[in-house]
KOLTOR-937490 format. One line per field, with one value per residue: z, y, x of N, C-alpha, C in turn. Coordinates in steps of 0.05 Angstrom, whole numbers, plus 5000, padded with zeros to 4 digits. Atoms other than C-alpha are relative to their C-alpha. Example, Ala and Ser with C-alpha at 12.3 -4.5 7.8 and 13.67 -1.06 7.14 Angstrom:
<rs>
n_w <- c(5000:4999)
n_v <- c(4976:4976)
n_u <- c(5018:4984)
ca_w <- c(5156:5143)
ca_v <- c(4910:4979)
ca_u <- c(5246:5273)
c_w <- c(5000:5014)
c_v <- c(5024:5022)
c_u <- c(5018:4985)
</rs>
This chain:
<rs>
n_w <- c(5000:5002:4974:5000:4996:4972:4983:5004:4984:4972:4995:5000:4975:4978:5005:4978:5010:5026:5022:5007:5019:5009:5028:5012:4984:5017:4987:5017:5011:4990:4971:4982:5012:4990:5004:4999:5000:5005:4991:5004:4988:5014:4988:4993:4981:4982:4994:4980:5014:5012:4980:4988:5019:5001:4976:5001:5023:4993:4982:5016:5018:4983:4991:5021:5013:5029:5013:4985:4997:4987:5016:4986:5006:5002:5004:5006:5020:5026:5004:5022:5026:5005:5015:4987:5007:4992:5005:4976:5002:5019:4986:4981:5014:5017:4997:5004:5028:5005:5026:5007:5023:5008:5009:5027:4994:5002:4975:4995:4975:4994:4974:4996:4991:4990:5002:5004:4994:5017:5015:4987:5016:4998:5016:5012:5014:5026:5015:5025:5022:5013:4981:4975:4982:4990:4998:4979:5008:4981:5014:4983:5005:4985:4984:5016:5019:4985:4993:4977:4993:4980:4991:5005:4977:5006:4979:5002)
n_v <- c(4976:4975:4986:4979:5013:5009:4976:4991:5018:4993:4974:5004:5013:4980:4977:4999:4995:5013:4980:4995:5020:4996:4992:5010:5003:4995:5004:4988:5020:4995:5000:5014:5003:4984:5014:4981:5012:4979:5008:4981:5008:4990:4974:4987:5012:4980:5005:5022:5025:5006:5006:5025:5021:5000:5014:5028:5012:5000:5022:5025:5003:5008:5028:5020:4998:5001:4984:5007:4977:4977:4987:4981:5005:4975:5005:4975:5000:4992:4972:4992:5004:5029:5010:5018:5027:5019:4992:4985:4972:4987:4995:4978:4974:4993:4972:4985:5000:5018:5000:5028:5008:5026:5019:4991:4975:4976:4988:4992:4986:4994:5007:5027:4999:5026:5023:5025:5024:5002:4975:4975:4980:4975:4977:4992:4975:5000:4976:5002:4992:4974:4981:4999:5013:5027:5017:5021:5026:5022:5023:5023:5009:5025:4999:5012:4980:4978:5005:4983:4981:4980:4982:4972:4983:4976:4980:4984)
n_u <- c(5017:4985:4998:5020:5026:5001:5003:5028:5017:4995:5013:5029:5009:5000:5018:5019:5027:5005:4999:4972:4989:4972:4999:4975:4975:4977:4974:4979:4982:4973:4996:5018:5027:5023:5025:5022:5026:5020:5027:5021:5025:5024:5006:4975:4981:4988:4972:5001:5003:4973:4980:5008:4992:4970:4990:5007:4987:4972:4996:5003:4977:4977:5004:5000:4974:5003:4979:4976:4983:5013:5021:5018:5028:5016:5029:5013:5020:4989:5004:5018:4988:4998:5023:5019:4993:5021:5028:5009:4991:5017:5026:4995:4996:5023:5006:4976:4990:4977:4985:4993:4984:5011:4980:4991:4985:5017:5007:5028:5002:5027:5010:5008:5028:5009:4981:5014:4984:4976:4996:5008:5014:4986:5010:4975:4999:4988:5004:5016:4983:5005:5012:4987:5018:4993:5023:4998:5013:4997:4988:4994:4973:4994:4975:4979:4990:4988:4972:4993:5021:4991:5021:4992:5004:5014:4998:5024)
ca_w <- c(5000:4983:5042:5024:5022:5090:5120:5090:5123:5190:5185:5167:5230:5272:5239:5295:5253:5195:5155:5155:5100:5074:5008:4995:5025:4994:5012:4986:4945:4981:5050:5102:5080:5088:5097:5081:5098:5070:5104:5091:5117:5090:5138:5141:5186:5247:5269:5328:5280:5244:5308:5338:5275:5273:5344:5334:5266:5291:5347:5298:5249:5305:5327:5260:5233:5161:5144:5165:5157:5192:5168:5185:5188:5165:5172:5140:5091:5016:4997:4951:4896:4902:4851:4874:4875:4907:4891:4963:4949:4888:4931:4983:4930:4896:4883:4874:4809:4781:4727:4694:4649:4610:4587:4516:4547:4536:4591:4620:4674:4709:4770:4796:4803:4816:4828:4801:4809:4750:4728:4747:4721:4707:4686:4638:4609:4535:4490:4434:4368:4341:4404:4472:4504:4549:4546:4603:4584:4631:4611:4640:4647:4666:4721:4671:4627:4683:4687:4738:4775:4814:4857:4835:4891:4890:4928:4915)
ca_v <- c(5000:5069:5111:5170:5124:5094:5164:5183:5122:5139:5211:5190:5147:5210:5257:5279:5297:5260:5325:5329:5295:5287:5323:5302:5277:5302:5278:5318:5280:5310:5301:5323:5299:5344:5308:5354:5331:5375:5370:5404:5402:5410:5469:5489:5472:5507:5513:5468:5414:5418:5418:5360:5318:5338:5314:5248:5234:5253:5202:5148:5162:5156:5090:5056:5081:5090:5142:5119:5187:5254:5289:5348:5341:5397:5393:5447:5465:5471:5544:5583:5573:5497:5460:5424:5350:5317:5318:5341:5403:5419:5411:5458:5511:5512:5585:5606:5623:5571:5571:5503:5475:5418:5356:5386:5446:5494:5542:5553:5603:5612:5600:5530:5518:5443:5380:5315:5244:5247:5320:5393:5448:5514:5581:5595:5663:5671:5731:5742:5746:5816:5848:5869:5831:5770:5713:5664:5591:5533:5476:5407:5384:5312:5304:5262:5324:5369:5372:5429:5471:5534:5574:5647:5697:5754:5819:5845)
ca_u <- c(5000:5025:5048:5003:4943:4960:4968:4900:4868:4901:4877:4806:4803:4814:4764:4719:4658:4625:4622:4698:4738:4809:4820:4892:4957:5021:5091:5150:5202:5262:5291:5273:5204:5143:5077:5018:4948:4892:4824:4758:4687:4618:4610:4683:4742:4769:4841:4823:4801:4869:4910:4870:4881:4955:4967:4931:4962:5032:5026:5002:5059:5110:5080:5072:5139:5115:5167:5237:5271:5257:5194:5149:5074:5028:4952:4911:4857:4868:4877:4832:4882:4878:4834:4771:4785:4724:4650:4638:4679:4636:4572:4602:4614:4545:4528:4600:4636:4684:4737:4744:4797:4766:4803:4805:4842:4783:4762:4693:4675:4609:4566:4560:4485:4479:4520:4493:4518:4567:4565:4556:4511:4544:4513:4570:4588:4601:4610:4560:4598:4603:4574:4598:4542:4554:4505:4492:4478:4466:4513:4523:4595:4612:4665:4704:4713:4739:4814:4818:4766:4784:4735:4738:4745:4695:4704:4634)
c_w <- c(5000:5026:5002:5006:5029:5019:4998:5018:5030:5007:5001:5026:5023:4995:5020:4991:4973:4977:4992:4982:4992:4970:4986:5021:4980:5016:4981:4992:5012:5030:5010:4988:5014:4993:5004:4998:4998:5007:4994:5014:4985:5011:5009:5020:5018:5004:5021:4987:4988:5022:5014:4982:4999:5023:4998:4978:5005:5018:4984:4982:5015:5008:4978:4983:4970:4985:5017:5006:5015:4981:5017:4991:5000:4994:4996:4980:4973:4996:4978:4973:4993:4984:5017:4990:5004:4994:5023:4999:4980:5014:5019:4987:4980:5006:4996:4970:4998:4973:4996:4977:4994:4989:4972:5001:4996:5028:5001:5027:5004:5028:5001:5012:5011:4996:4998:5006:4984:4986:5017:4980:5005:4983:4988:4985:4973:4986:4975:4978:4989:5019:5026:5022:5009:5004:5021:4990:5021:4984:5021:4992:5017:5015:4983:4980:5014:5008:5026:5005:5023:5008:4996:5024:4991:5023:4999:5027)
c_v <- c(5025:5015:5022:4989:4991:5024:5011:4983:5006:5026:4998:4988:5020:5024:4999:5001:4987:5019:5008:4978:5008:5006:4987:4996:5002:4996:5010:4977:5003:5000:5028:5001:5019:4985:5021:4986:5023:4989:5022:4990:5012:5027:5014:4985:5022:4992:4978:4973:4991:4992:4973:4977:4998:4985:4970:4986:4999:4976:4973:4996:4992:4971:4979:5001:4997:5014:4997:5025:5022:5012:5021:4994:5027:4992:5026:4996:5007:5030:5006:4995:4970:4991:4983:4972:4980:5011:5016:5029:5016:5007:5023:5027:5007:5030:5018:4998:4982:5006:4972:4998:4972:4982:5007:5026:5026:5010:5006:5014:5006:4991:4971:4999:4973:4979:4975:4977:5000:5026:5024:5017:5027:5021:5013:5026:4996:5026:4994:5011:5027:5021:4999:4986:4972:4985:4978:4975:4979:4976:4979:4990:4975:5003:4990:5020:5024:4992:5016:5019:5017:5017:5029:5017:5026:5020:5019:5003)
c_u <- c(5018:4999:4979:4972:4997:4997:4972:4981:5003:4986:4970:4990:4999:4981:4977:4971:4996:5001:5028:5011:5028:4998:5024:5022:5023:5026:5021:5019:5028:5001:5007:4971:4980:4975:4978:4974:4980:4972:4980:4975:4977:4992:5025:5016:5011:5030:5002:4997:5027:5020:4994:5009:5031:5012:4996:5016:5031:5007:4999:5025:5025:4998:5002:5026:4999:5022:5025:5017:4984:4979:4986:4972:4986:4972:4987:4978:5012:4994:4981:5011:5002:4975:4981:5006:4977:4973:4989:5008:4983:4973:5003:5001:4977:4993:5024:5009:5025:5013:5009:5018:4989:5022:5010:5015:4984:4993:4971:4999:4970:4992:4992:4972:4991:5022:4983:5019:5026:5007:4993:4985:5013:4985:5025:4996:5013:4993:4984:5017:4991:4988:5016:4984:5010:4974:5005:4985:5005:5012:5006:5028:5005:5026:5023:5013:5013:5029:5008:4976:5009:4976:5011:4993:4986:5001:4976:4986)
</rs>
């Protein structure tokens, strides 16, 4: 079993609330290793949630000796610049504006209006040819066609 997957399983065993979930586990390739565990929640995450998981996971990692060399452990939430990876993250961001890169490398931007089993609905913006007008069209995009999805920050 891959080390990152084992760390994810250990971390999941310590999540205090069902609405919390592991987004990703990243282990640096260079020594000293840095193990980053990214968590999120349907209703958000507090610093206490992160520190509690960090303490419990640190103890587990010391006991099971998964990583033989020195390492640092970092538990936090994915930043605004991090792409959405899980369906739960899309559900959490309904009503917000997303910028998508599709698998064919085309871009789509618009408001996420609904998350279905295998796709999302987006009110996408497109320019009308020959005019300065922007048109809004509801489009359905399968998860399989999404390469990257970033939540757009609005300061309105």
